[in-house]
VEXKOL-829764 format. One record per residue: x, y negated, z of N, C-alpha, C in turn; residue in three letters. Coordinates in pm, 1 decimal, padded with zeros to 6 digits. Example, Ala and Ser with C-alpha at 12.3 -4.5 7.8 and 13.67 -1.06 7.14 Angstrom:
<atom <01319.0,00569.0,00780.0>,<01230.0,00450.0,00780.0>,<01320.0,00330.0,00780.0>,'ALA'>
<atom <01285.0,00225.0,00708.0>,<01367.0,00106.0,00714.0>,<01290.0,-00003.0,00787.0>,'SER'>
This chain:
<atom <-01395.4,02681.9,-00301.9>,<-01305.4,02631.0,-00198.3>,<-01386.5,02602.8,-00071.9>,'MET'>
<atom <-01337.0,02649.4,00040.4>,<-01408.4,02632.6,00166.2>,<-01392.3,02490.6,00220.1>,'SER'>
<atom <-01475.5,02457.9,00320.1>,<-01464.9,02326.8,00383.2>,<-01328.3,02306.4,00445.5>,'GLY'>
<atom <-01272.1,02413.1,00500.0>,<-01138.6,02405.1,00559.4>,<-01034.2,02369.7,00454.5>,'HIS'>
<atom <-01046.0,02430.0,00336.0>,<-00951.7,02401.5,00227.7>,<-00963.7,02256.9,00180.1>,'ASP'>
<atom <-01087.0,02206.7,00175.0>,<-01108.1,02067.6,00133.5>,<-01039.5,01972.7,00230.0>,'ILE'>
<atom <-01058.9,01995.8,00358.7>,<-00995.8,01911.7,00461.9>,<-00843.6,01920.9,00453.2>,'VAL'>
<atom <-00792.7,02041.1,00426.0>,<-00647.2,02059.2,00413.3>,<-00591.8,01976.9,00297.7>,'SER'>
<atom <-00665.2,01973.9,00185.8>,<-00622.2,01894.1,00070.6>,<-00620.7,01744.9,00104.7>,'HIS'>
<atom <-00721.8,01700.2,00178.1>,<-00728.2,01558.7,00217.4>,<-00610.3,01524.1,00307.1>,'ILE'>
<atom <-00583.8,01610.6,00404.7>,<-00471.9,01585.4,00495.8>,<-00337.9,01587.8,00422.4>,'ARG'>
<atom <-00328.1,01675.3,00323.6>,<-00205.6,01681.4,00243.6>,<-00187.7,01552.0,00164.2>,'GLN'>
<atom <-00298.5,01497.2,00113.7>,<-00292.9,01371.0,00040.4>,<-00242.1,01258.1,00129.3>,'ALA'>
<atom <-00293.4,01252.7,00250.6>,<-00250.8,01148.8,00345.2>,<-00103.9,01166.5,00382.6>,'VAL'>
<atom <-00060.6,01290.9,00394.6>,<00079.8,01317.5,00427.0>,<00171.6,01268.3,00315.4>,'ALA'>
<atom <00131.9,01291.2,00190.5>,<00210.6,01241.3,00076.4>,<00215.8,01088.6,00078.3>,'HIS'>
<atom <00102.8,01027.3,00111.9>,<00096.6,00880.8,00115.8>,<00192.4,00826.1,00221.9>,'GLU'>
<atom <00195.1,00888.0,00338.1>,<00284.9,00843.4,00444.9>,<00430.7,00860.4,00403.5>,'ARG'>
<atom <00460.2,00969.0,00336.2>,<00597.1,00993.8,00290.7>,<00639.1,00889.1,00188.3>,'ALA'>
<atom <00544.5,00846.7,00105.6>,<00574.6,00747.2,00001.9>,<00617.3,00614.9,00062.5>,'ALA'>
<atom <00558.7,00578.6,00175.6>,<00586.7,00448.2,00236.7>,<00732.7,00432.4,00275.5>,'ALA'>
<atom <00800.4,00541.6,00302.0>,<00938.8,00532.0,00346.5>,<01042.6,00557.0,00239.3>,'GLY'>
<atom <00997.9,00581.0,00115.1>,<01093.5,00613.4,00008.8>,<01054.6,00542.1,-00119.5>,'HIS'>
<atom <01110.1,00423.5,-00141.2>,<01076.8,00345.4,-00259.9>,<01111.4,00420.1,-00387.9>,'GLU'>
<atom <01225.2,00491.5,-00386.6>,<01267.1,00561.2,-00508.4>,<01174.9,00677.8,-00542.7>,'ASP'>
<atom <01102.6,00728.9,-00443.4>,<01012.0,00840.9,-00466.9>,<00866.1,00800.6,-00451.1>,'LYS'>
<atom <00841.2,00670.7,-00434.1>,<00706.2,00622.7,-00401.1>,<00601.3,00670.8,-00500.5>,'TYR'>
<atom <00625.6,00645.4,-00628.2>,<00523.2,00677.2,-00727.1>,<00495.7,00826.9,-00734.7>,'GLU'>
<atom <00599.8,00907.7,-00730.3>,<00579.5,01053.6,-00734.9>,<00500.3,01101.4,-00613.9>,'ASN'>
<atom <00530.8,01044.8,-00496.8>,<00457.4,01083.1,-00375.9>,<00311.7,01040.5,-00384.8>,'GLN'>
<atom <00287.2,00920.2,-00439.4>,<00150.0,00872.7,-00449.7>,<00071.9,00951.5,-00554.5>,'MET'>
<atom <00138.8,00993.6,-00661.5>,<00070.5,01077.6,-00760.3>,<00034.9,01213.2,-00698.5>,'LYS'>
<atom <00123.1,01264.1,-00614.6>,<00093.3,01390.0,-00544.6>,<-00022.9,01369.3,-00447.7>,'ALA'>
<atom <-00024.5,01253.9,-00381.0>,<-00134.7,01222.3,-00289.6>,<-00265.5,01214.6,-00366.9>,'ALA'>
<atom <-00261.4,01149.6,-00483.1>,<-00381.1,01137.8,-00565.4>,<-00431.7,01271.7,-00614.2>,'GLY'>
<atom <-00339.5,01357.6,-00654.0>,<-00378.3,01490.4,-00702.8>,<-00445.4,01572.0,-00592.2>,'ALA'>
<atom <-00391.5,01563.2,-00471.9>,<-00449.6,01637.8,-00359.1>,<-00587.4,01584.9,-00323.2>,'SER'>
<atom <-00600.5,01451.0,-00319.0>,<-00731.2,01393.3,-00283.7>,<-00833.6,01422.1,-00393.4>,'MET'>
<atom <-00789.7,01419.1,-00517.8>,<-00879.7,01449.7,-00630.1>,<-00927.4,01594.4,-00621.1>,'TYR'>
<atom <-00835.4,01685.4,-00591.5>,<-00872.8,01826.9,-00579.5>,<-00975.2,01846.0,-00468.0>,'ALA'>
<atom <-00956.1,01774.0,-00357.9>,<-01050.3,01782.4,-00246.8>,<-01187.4,01728.7,-00287.9>,'ALA'>
<atom <-01185.7,01616.3,-00361.0>,<-01312.4,01555.2,-00404.1>,<-01388.3,01646.5,-00500.3>,'PHE'>
<atom <-01317.0,01703.6,-00595.8>,<-01380.7,01795.0,-00691.8>,<-01443.5,01913.9,-00618.7>,'VAL'>
<atom <-01367.8,01969.7,-00525.9>,<-01418.9,02085.3,-00450.9>,<-01540.2,02046.3,-00367.5>,'ALA'>
<atom <-01535.0,01926.4,-00308.3>,<-01647.5,01880.3,-00226.8>,<-01772.1,01858.3,-00312.4>,'ALA'>
<atom <-01753.2,01805.2,-00430.9>,<-01865.9,01783.4,-00522.7>,<-01930.3,01916.8,-00558.8>,'VAL'>
<atom <-01849.1,02010.3,-00601.6>,<-01901.2,02137.6,-00652.1>,<-01961.7,02226.0,-00543.3>,'ARG'>
<atom <-01919.0,02205.9,-00420.2>,<-01973.1,02288.1,-00311.4>,<-02088.6,02220.1,-00238.1>,'SER'>
<atom <-02120.4,02097.2,-00276.1>,<-02229.5,02025.4,-00209.3>,<-02364.7,02079.6,-00254.5>,'SER'>
<atom <-02463.0,02073.3,-00166.4>,<-02597.7,02118.3,-00200.7>,<-02654.6,02034.8,-00315.5>,'ASP'>
<atom <-02615.4,01909.7,-00322.2>,<-02665.4,01818.0,-00424.3>,<-02624.2,01859.2,-00565.5>,'GLU'>
<atom <-02504.4,01918.3,-00577.5>,<-02453.5,01951.2,-00711.1>,<-02429.9,02100.8,-00732.6>,'HIS'>
<atom <-02460.1,02180.3,-00634.4>,<-02435.8,02324.6,-00646.2>,<-02515.7,02382.8,-00762.9>,'LYS'>
<atom <-02446.0,02460.9,-00844.9>,<-02511.5,02524.8,-00958.3>,<-02517.2,02439.7,-01082.9>,'GLY'>
<atom <-02476.7,02312.9,-01072.0>,<-02478.6,02224.8,-01187.6>,<-02341.6,02224.2,-01255.1>,'ARG'>
<atom <-02341.7,02200.9,-01384.7>,<-02215.6,02192.7,-01457.8>,<-02152.8,02056.5,-01433.0>,'LYS'>
<atom <-02037.8,02056.5,-01370.1>,<-01968.5,01932.9,-01336.4>,<-01835.6,01929.1,-01411.4>,'ILE'>
<atom <-01828.2,01846.3,-01515.9>,<-01702.9,01835.4,-01590.3>,<-01621.7,01715.3,-01540.4>,'ASP'>
<atom <-01507.3,01691.4,-01603.1>,<-01419.5,01583.6,-01558.8>,<-01486.6,01446.8,-01568.9>,'ASP'>
<atom <-01566.0,01425.2,-01673.6>,<-01633.8,01297.1,-01690.2>,<-01733.7,01273.3,-01577.8>,'LYS'>
<atom <-01802.9,01379.4,-01539.7>,<-01899.4,01367.5,-01430.1>,<-01828.2,01337.5,-01298.2>,'ALA'>
<atom <-01713.1,01400.0,-01278.9>,<-01634.7,01374.0,-01158.1>,<-01593.9,01227.9,-01151.9>,'ILE'>
<atom <-01550.0,01172.5,-01264.6>,<-01509.0,01032.3,-01267.5>,<-01626.0,00939.0,-01239.0>,'LEU'>
<atom <-01744.2,00974.1,-01290.1>,<-01862.3,00891.8,-01262.4>,<-01894.0,00893.5,-01113.3>,'ARG'>
<atom <-01884.3,01009.0,-01052.7>,<-01910.8,01020.3,-00909.1>,<-01804.7,00947.7,-00828.1>,'LEU'>
<atom <-01680.6,00955.1,-00874.5>,<-01569.7,00887.4,-00805.9>,<-01591.3,00735.8,-00802.4>,'TYR'>
<atom <-01644.7,00680.8,-00913.4>,<-01665.1,00536.2,-00922.6>,<-01796.2,00491.2,-00858.5>,'LYS'>
<atom <-01888.6,00583.4,-00839.1>,<-02020.1,00548.9,-00785.7>,<-02012.6,00506.5,-00638.4>,'SER'>
<atom <-02105.5,00419.6,-00601.5>,<-02114.9,00377.5,-00460.7>,<-02235.8,00441.3,-00392.3>,'THR'>
<atom <-02298.1,00538.2,-00458.9>,<-02414.5,00605.7,-00401.7>,<-02374.9,00684.3,-00276.4>,'ALA'>
<atom <-02469.0,00704.0,-00183.8>,<-02438.7,00779.7,-00062.0>,<-02388.2,00919.5,-00094.2>,'PRO'>
<atom <-02285.6,00961.0,-00022.9>,<-02229.7,01095.2,-00041.6>,<-02200.1,01155.1,00094.6>,'ARG'>
<atom <-02300.5,01202.1,00164.3>,<-02279.4,01257.3,00298.8>,<-02183.0,01374.9,00301.8>,'PRO'>
<atom <-02179.9,01451.8,00195.1>,<-02090.5,01568.4,00187.5>,<-01943.6,01525.8,00180.6>,'TRP'>
<atom <-01916.7,01413.2,00117.7>,<-01779.1,01363.9,00111.5>,<-01742.1,01292.2,00241.5>,'TRP'>
<atom <-01836.8,01217.5,00295.3>,<-01813.8,01151.1,00424.0>,<-01778.8,01253.8,00531.4>,'ASP'>
<atom <-01850.9,01366.2,00528.5>,<-01826.8,01470.3,00629.3>,<-01685.1,01525.4,00617.4>,'ALA'>
<atom <-01638.5,01544.0,00493.6>,<-01503.0,01596.4,00472.4>,<-01398.4,01495.5,00518.3>,'ALA'>
<atom <-01418.6,01368.3,00486.6>,<-01323.9,01264.2,00527.8>,<-01319.0,01250.7,00679.5>,'LEU'>
<atom <-01435.0,01258.0,00742.4>,<-01439.7,01249.7,00888.6>,<-01367.1,01368.8,00951.8>,'LEU'>
<atom <-01385.2,01486.1,00893.1>,<-01319.4,01605.8,00946.2>,<-01168.2,01595.3,00933.6>,'ALA'>
<atom <-01122.3,01525.3,00829.0>,<-00978.2,01507.6,00806.9>,<-00925.0,01382.5,00876.0>,'ALA'>
<atom <-01015.9,01311.0,00944.2>,<-00981.4,01188.3,01017.7>,<-00932.9,01075.3,00926.6>,'ARG'>
<atom <-00988.2,01070.3,00807.5>,<-00963.9,00956.0,00718.3>,<-01078.6,00859.5,00743.9>,'VAL'>
<atom <-01058.1,00770.6,00840.2>,<-01165.7,00684.5,00886.8>,<-01124.3,00537.3,00890.0>,'THR'>
<atom <-01225.1,00451.6,00895.3>,<-01202.3,00308.5,00909.5>,<-01178.7,00278.9,01057.4>,'THR'>
<atom <-01147.4,00153.3,01087.6>,<-01128.3,00115.1,01228.3>,<-01257.1,00128.8,01307.4>,'THR'>
<atom <-01370.4,00128.2,01235.7>,<-01499.6,00144.5,01301.9>,<-01537.1,00291.3,01320.6>,'ALA'>
<atom <-01449.7,00380.4,01274.5>,<-01473.6,00523.3,01292.7>,<-01560.5,00587.2,01185.4>,'GLY'>
<atom <-01585.0,00514.1,01075.5>,<-01664.0,00569.6,00966.4>,<-01572.3,00629.8,00860.3>,'LYS'>
<atom <-01628.3,00715.6,00775.6>,<-01549.6,00776.0,00667.1>,<-01496.2,00665.5,00576.3>,'ALA'>
<atom <-01367.1,00668.3,00551.3>,<-01304.0,00563.4,00471.6>,<-01300.8,00603.7,00324.5>,'ASP'>
<atom <-01412.1,00580.7,00255.9>,<-01421.1,00617.2,00114.2>,<-01324.8,00535.5,00029.0>,'ARG'>
<atom <-01308.0,00407.0,00062.9>,<-01219.7,00321.8,-00015.9>,<-01076.9,00374.1,-00014.1>,'GLU'>
<atom <-01035.1,00424.7,00100.0>,<-00901.2,00482.8,00111.2>,<-00887.2,00600.7,00015.9>,'HIS'>
<atom <-00986.8,00686.9,00017.2>,<-00981.2,00804.8,-00070.4>,<-00984.6,00763.0,-00217.2>,'SER'>
<atom <-01061.6,00659.0,-00250.3>,<-01068.1,00611.7,-00389.4>,<-00933.9,00556.3,-00434.9>,'LYS'>
<atom <-00866.1,00484.7,-00344.6>,<-00735.6,00429.2,-00380.4>,<-00635.4,00539.8,-00410.2>,'ARG'>
<atom <-00641.3,00647.3,-00331.3>,<-00549.2,00759.0,-00355.9>,<-00585.7,00832.1,-00484.9>,'LEU'>
<atom <-00713.9,00855.7,-00507.1>,<-00756.4,00924.6,-00628.7>,<-00717.3,00845.4,-00752.5>,'ILE'>
<atom <-00716.2,00712.5,-00741.1>,<-00679.0,00630.5,-00856.3>,<-00539.5,00664.1,-00906.7>,'GLN'>
<atom <-00449.0,00704.1,-00816.9>,<-00314.0,00741.3,-00859.2>,<-00314.7,00866.7,-00947.3>,'TRP'>
<atom <-00425.5,00938.7,-00947.1>,<-00436.8,01060.0,-01029.6>,<-00514.8,01034.1,-01158.6>,'HIS'>
<atom <-00618.9,00950.8,-01150.4>,<-00706.1,00931.7,-01266.3>,<-00679.9,00801.7,-01342.2>,'VAL'>
<atom <-00609.8,00707.5,-01280.9>,<-00584.8,00577.8,-01344.9>,<-00450.7,00523.7,-01295.6>,'ASP'>
<atom <-00342.0,00582.1,-01345.7>,<-00208.3,00548.4,-01295.3>,<-00174.1,00401.1,-01318.4>,'LEU'>
<atom <-00202.8,00349.2,-01437.0>,<-00172.1,00209.0,-01465.9>,<-00249.6,00116.0,-01371.9>,'ASP'>
<atom <-00374.8,00148.6,-01348.0>,<-00456.8,00068.3,-01257.6>,<-00402.3,00070.9,-01115.6>,'GLY'>
<atom <-00354.3,00188.4,-01072.4>,<-00297.6,00201.2,-00938.3>,<-00170.1,00119.2,-00925.6>,'ALA'>
<atom <-00087.5,00121.9,-01030.2>,<00035.4,00042.8,-01028.8>,<00003.8,-00106.1,-01020.4>,'ARG'>
<atom <-00094.0,-00147.5,-01099.0>,<-00131.6,-00289.1,-01100.0>,<-00188.5,-00331.4,-00964.8>,'GLN'>
<atom <-00271.7,-00247.0,-00905.9>,<-00329.6,-00279.2,-00775.3>,<-00221.3,-00293.1,-00669.8>,'ARG'>
<atom <-00122.7,-00204.8,-00674.1>,<-00013.3,-00212.3,-00577.0>,<00066.6,-00341.2,-00593.6>,'ARG'>
<atom <00093.7,-00377.5,-00719.3>,<00169.3,-00500.4,-00745.0>,<00091.9,-00622.2,-00696.7>,'ALA'>
<atom <-00040.0,-00624.4,-00720.0>,<-00122.1,-00736.7,-00676.1>,<-00125.2,-00745.7,-00524.1>,'GLN'>
<atom <-00131.9,-00629.5,-00458.9>,<-00131.4,-00628.0,-00312.3>,<00000.0,-00685.0,-00258.8>,'HIS'>
<atom <00110.3,-00643.9,-00319.2>,<00241.1,-00692.4,-00274.6>,<00252.1,-00843.8,-00290.9>,'ALA'>
<atom <00200.1,-00894.7,-00402.3>,<00203.9,-01038.9,-00425.6>,<00117.3,-01113.3,-00324.9>,'LEU'>
<atom <00002.0,-01056.2,-00289.9>,<-00083.7,-01119.7,-00189.2>,<-00014.7,-01124.7,-00054.5>,'ARG'>
<atom <00057.2,-01016.6,-00021.3>,<00129.8,-01013.3,00105.1>,<00236.6,-01121.8,00107.5>,'VAL'>
<atom <00311.8,-01131.5,-00001.6>,<00416.5,-01232.9,-00008.8>,<00357.0,-01372.6,00000.6>,'VAL'>
<atom <00248.3,-01395.8,-00072.9>,<00183.1,-01526.3,-00070.8>,<00133.0,-01559.9,00069.0>,'SER'>
<atom <00075.3,-01458.8,00136.0>,<00025.9,-01480.7,00271.6>,<00137.6,-01514.5,00368.0>,'GLY'>
<atom <00250.2,-01447.0,00354.7>,<00363.5,-01474.3,00441.7>,<00417.2,-01615.5,00418.6>,'ARG'>
<atom <00418.6,-01657.7,00291.1>,<00466.6,-01791.9,00261.5>,<00374.6,-01896.5,00322.1>,'LYS'>
<atom <00243.9,-01872.4,00315.9>,<00147.9,-01967.1,00372.5>,<00164.0,-01977.1,00523.2>,'SER'>
<atom <00180.9,-01861.9,00587.6>,<00199.7,-01861.2,00732.1>,<00328.4,-01931.6,00770.5>,'LEU'>
<atom <00431.8,-01912.8,00689.9>,<00559.3,-01977.1,00716.9>,<00544.7,-02129.2,00710.0>,'SER'>
<atom <00470.3,-02176.4,00609.5>,<00450.1,-02320.4,00595.1>,<00371.6,-02377.3,00712.0>,'LYS'>
<atom <00283.0,-02298.1,00768.6>,<00201.4,-02343.5,00880.5>,<00275.6,-02331.1,01012.9>,'GLN'>
<atom <00394.9,-02274.8,01007.0>,<00473.8,-02259.6,01128.9>,<00423.3,-02150.2,01219.5>,'GLY'>
<atom <00361.7,-02047.0,01159.9>,<00309.3,-01936.4,01239.0>,<00360.7,-01806.7,01184.4>,'THR'>
<atom <00332.6,-01698.5,01255.2>,<00366.8,-01564.6,01209.1>,<00242.1,-01479.7,01215.4>,'THR'>
<atom <00250.1,-01359.9,01158.1>,<00134.6,-01270.0,01157.5>,<00129.2,-01184.5,01282.7>,'ALA'>
<atom <00214.7,-01208.8,01378.9>,<00211.2,-01133.1,01502.6>,<00107.3,-01191.3,01595.1>,'THR'>
<atom <00084.7,-01130.0,01709.2>,<-00018.6,-01174.2,01800.7>,<00012.7,-01314.2,01850.0>,'GLN'>
<atom <-00089.4,-01403.1,01835.6>,<-00072.4,-01538.5,01882.3>,<00014.1,-01620.5,01789.5>,'GLY'>
<atom <-00007.9,-01750.0,01788.8>,<00073.3,-01838.0,01705.1>,<00204.2,-01868.5,01773.9>,'ALA'>
<atom <00311.7,-01873.5,01695.3>,<00442.0,-01906.2,01748.1>,<00501.1,-02020.8,01668.0>,'ARG'>
<atom <00573.8,-02105.2,01734.0>,<00635.2,-02217.0,01665.4>,<00755.5,-02166.9,01587.8>,'VAL'>
<atom <00761.1,-02201.5,01460.9>,<00872.1,-02157.7,01377.4>,<00994.5,-02239.8,01411.0>,'ARG'>
<atom <01110.8,-02176.7,01429.5>,<01231.2,-02251.6,01460.4>,<01270.1,-02345.9,01347.8>,'PRO'>
<atom <01352.0,-02444.5,01383.0>,<01400.1,-02537.5,01282.3>,<01476.2,-02460.9,01174.7>,'GLU'>
<atom <01457.7,-02497.1,01046.0>,<01526.9,-02424.6,00939.3>,<01677.1,-02442.5,00946.2>,'PRO'>
<atom <01746.2,-02336.9,00908.7>,<01891.5,-02344.2,00904.3>,<01934.3,-02420.9,00780.3>,'THR'>
<atom <02062.6,-02453.2,00772.7>,<02114.0,-02522.8,00654.6>,<02091.1,-02440.8,00528.8>,'THR'>
<atom <02111.0,-02310.1,00540.4>,<02090.5,-02222.5,00424.3>,<01945.0,-02223.4,00380.0>,'ALA'>
<atom <01852.6,-02227.1,00477.8>,<01710.5,-02230.7,00444.9>,<01674.8,-02360.2,00372.6>,'GLU'>
<atom <01728.7,-02470.7,00421.6>,<01699.9,-02598.8,00358.0>,<01747.6,-02598.8,00213.9>,'VAL'>
<atom <01867.7,-02546.5,00190.7>,<01920.4,-02539.6,00054.4>,<01831.4,-02453.9,-00033.5>,'ARG'>
<atom <01783.9,-02340.9,00023.4>,<01699.9,-02250.3,-00054.7>,<01567.4,-02315.7,-00089.6>,'THR'>
<atom <01503.9,-02382.7,00007.6>,<01373.8,-02443.0,-00013.3>,<01379.1,-02561.7,-00108.7>,'LEU'>
<atom <01491.2,-02631.0,-00109.0>,<01501.4,-02751.8,-00192.1>,<01573.5,-02729.0,-00323.0>,'THR'>
<atom <01621.9,-02608.5,-00345.1>,<01696.9,-02580.6,-00467.7>,<01605.0,-02588.2,-00588.5>,'ALA'>
<atom <01658.0,-02637.4,-00698.4>,<01586.0,-02643.3,-00826.5>,<01669.8,-02568.5,-00928.1>,'THR'>
<atom <01612.6,-02537.4,-01046.6>,<01691.2,-02468.1,-01148.5>,<01819.6,-02542.5,-01181.5>,'PRO'>
<atom <01818.0,-02679.3,-01177.5>,<01936.7,-02755.4,-01212.1>,<02045.6,-02745.4,-01107.0>,'ASP'>
<atom <02001.1,-02723.1,-00980.6>,<02099.5,-02718.2,-00872.9>,<02131.5,-02576.6,-00829.5>,'SER'>
<atom <02072.1,-02476.4,-00898.7>,<02090.9,-02337.3,-00856.8>,<02236.9,-02298.1,-00855.9>,'ALA'>
<atom <02317.9,-02357.6,-00945.4>,<02458.4,-02322.3,-00951.8>,<02536.9,-02368.2,-00830.4>,'GLY'>
<atom <02480.1,-02458.1,-00750.6>,<02548.3,-02509.5,-00633.2>,<02534.5,-02416.6,-00513.3>,'GLU'>
<atom <02443.0,-02322.1,-00519.7>,<02422.4,-02230.4,-00407.2>,<02540.0,-02134.4,-00397.8>,'VAL'>
<atom <02596.0,-02124.3,-00279.0>,<02713.1,-02038.9,-00259.7>,<02671.1,-01895.3,-00228.4>,'ARG'>
<atom <02761.7,-01801.6,-00251.1>,<02736.9,-01662.2,-00217.6>,<02710.8,-01647.0,-00068.7>,'LEU'>
<atom <02781.1,-01727.0,00012.4>,<02763.1,-01720.6,00157.0>,<02618.4,-01751.7,00196.9>,'GLU'>
<atom <02553.1,-01842.4,00119.2>,<02414.3,-01876.0,00148.7>,<02323.2,-01755.1,00126.8>,'ASP'>
<atom <02347.6,-01682.9,00016.6>,<02266.9,-01564.0,-00011.9>,<02287.4,-01457.2,00094.6>,'LEU'>
<atom <02413.4,-01433.7,00128.8>,<02442.8,-01330.7,00229.1>,<02388.2,-01370.8,00365.5>,'LEU'>
<atom <02385.5,-01500.9,00390.4>,<02328.6,-01547.9,00516.7>,<02180.7,-01515.7,00526.1>,'GLY'>
<atom <02109.7,-01528.8,00413.2>,<01967.6,-01495.7,00410.8>,<01945.6,-01345.3,00429.2>,'GLU'>
<atom <02035.1,-01264.7,00372.3>,<02025.4,-01119.8,00388.4>,<02040.6,-01082.6,00535.9>,'VAL'>
<atom <02137.2,-01146.9,00603.0>,<02159.0,-01120.6,00745.4>,<02036.1,-01161.5,00826.6>,'SER'>
<atom <01976.7,-01274.0,00788.4>,<01857.7,-01320.5,00860.8>,<01742.1,-01222.8,00844.2>,'ARG'>
<atom <01729.2,-01166.2,00723.2>,<01625.1,-01067.1,00699.8>,<01647.2,-00942.1,00783.7>,'LEU'>
<atom <01772.2,-00900.1,00793.7>,<01803.7,-00781.0,00874.4>,<01765.2,-00803.0,01019.9>,'GLN'>
<atom <01797.6,-00919.6,01072.7>,<01763.5,-00949.7,01211.2>,<01612.6,-00955.3,01230.8>,'LEU'>
<atom <01542.7,-01016.9,01133.9>,<01397.0,-01026.3,01143.7>,<01332.5,-00888.4,01133.3>,'ALA'>
<atom <01385.6,-00803.8,01043.1>,<01329.1,-00669.8,01023.6>,<01336.3,-00587.3,01151.9>,'ALA'>
<atom <01443.2,-00606.0,01228.4>,<01457.5,-00531.3,01353.1>,<01353.3,-00571.9,01457.0>,'LYS'>
<atom <01300.1,-00694.4,01442.5>,<01204.6,-00744.6,01541.9>,<01058.9,-00728.0,01499.2>,'ARG'>
<atom <01036.8,-00676.6,01378.1>,<00900.1,-00657.7,01331.4>,<00829.0,-00554.0,01418.2>,'VAL'>
<atom <00709.4,-00588.0,01461.9>,<00632.5,-00495.3,01545.4>,<00585.8,-00375.4,01462.4>,'GLU'>
<atom <00577.7,-00257.2,01521.8>,<00539.4,-00135.7,01448.4>,<00411.8,-00152.0,01365.4>,'PRO'>
<atom <00314.4,-00224.8,01417.5>,<00186.9,-00240.5,01346.7>,<00200.9,-00318.2,01217.1>,'ALA'>
<atom <00309.3,-00395.1,01203.0>,<00326.5,-00479.5,01084.4>,<00438.4,-00430.3,00992.5>,'HIS'>
<atom <00498.3,-00316.6,01025.0>,<00612.1,-00269.3,00945.7>,<00575.7,-00235.4,00802.2>,'ARG'>
<atom <00456.6,-00178.4,00779.8>,<00416.6,-00141.7,00643.4>,<00407.1,-00266.3,00555.3>,'ALA'>
<atom <00345.4,-00373.2,00607.8>,<00333.5,-00496.4,00530.1>,<00470.1,-00559.7,00507.8>,'GLU'>
<atom <00552.6,-00559.3,00613.3>,<00686.0,-00617.3,00600.7>,<00767.8,-00541.7,00496.5>,'ALA'>
<atom <00751.0,-00410.2,00493.0>,<00824.2,-00329.0,00395.5>,<00784.8,-00366.3,00253.0>,'LEU'>
<atom <00655.1,-00389.5,00230.1>,<00610.2,-00428.4,00096.5>,<00671.3,-00561.5,00055.4>,'GLU'>
<atom <00679.8,-00655.7,00150.0>,<00739.5,-00785.8,00121.1>,<00885.6,-00769.6,00080.2>,'VAL'>
<atom <00957.8,-00687.8,00154.9>,<01099.7,-00666.4,00125.7>,<01119.7,-00597.3,-00009.1>,'LEU'>
<atom <01031.8,-00502.1,-00040.9>,<01043.7,-00432.0,-00168.6>,<01026.1,-00527.7,-00285.3>,'LYS'>
<atom <00924.3,-00612.5,-00275.1>,<00899.8,-00709.5,-00382.1>,<01017.0,-00805.9,-00395.0>,'VAL'>
<atom <01066.5,-00854.5,-00280.9>,<01179.0,-00947.7,-00283.0>,<01302.4,-00883.5,-00344.7>,'SER'>
<atom <01327.5,-00757.0,-00309.7>,<01444.1,-00686.7,-00363.2>,<01434.8,-00672.7,-00514.3>,'ALA'>
<atom <01314.7,-00638.4,-00563.3>,<01298.1,-00624.0,-00708.1>,<01316.9,-00757.6,-00779.6>,'ARG'>
<atom <01269.5,-00865.7,-00717.5>,<01284.9,-00997.1,-00778.9>,<01431.8,-01037.3,-00787.4>,'GLN'>
<atom <01507.2,-01010.5,-00683.4>,<01649.2,-01045.2,-00682.1>,<01726.7,-00959.7,-00783.2>,'ILE'>
<atom <01685.3,-00832.6,-00797.3>,<01755.2,-00744.1,-00891.3>,<01741.6,-00791.2,-01035.1>,'GLU'>
<atom <01643.7,-00876.7,-01062.7>,<01627.6,-00930.6,-01198.4>,<01746.8,-01019.1,-01236.7>,'ARG'>
<atom <01817.2,-01072.3,-01136.2>,<01930.4,-01162.7,-01165.0>,<02063.5,-01088.5,-01165.7>,'TYR'>
<atom <02058.6,-00958.3,-01144.5>,<02182.1,-00880.1,-01142.1>,<02214.1,-00832.7,-01282.5>,'VAL'>
<atom <02334.1,-00862.0,-01334.5>,<02368.8,-00822.0,-01472.0>,<02386.4,-00671.0,-01482.8>,'PRO'>
């Protein structure tokens, strides 16, 4: 496989990843496709590198290299060519490892995604308590609505007192907030909403 083909596989992996972000129902399939493409690129890069050329490289060896933190200039070069970079402009190996995990360790990838979503939710709750948001600069949080107060103070014993109107009111508030989310924060906001939706669906008969 040529260097051009390797870069094409990397770009295809990133394209699958972007597509996954907008389709919850197809997320896992898109991420598995992203992982397969990135894995194919990595295997080709390993086998065509001067360091490993002519050596027998089996699947176990590929996995060892995937997990290794040793310098890999041949892989960095491919990632840079495909513009998979960090904010500092360096090859983003961690990004490629996360995508490859969807191909070689599906359960681990699922668990990592769930943990990330929980961290996002926890972070948002902490910011809310501090009266700030994750947007530029601190902003004073408005006074809570009656529905918010009921939600925050509700206990399992009083859960039956919550009206349907209160739930729908929160849904409307989320819709309004979602429209105001800045483009740079939409991916994180989407993860928060996905987790919240799944949690609420647990109470649906």
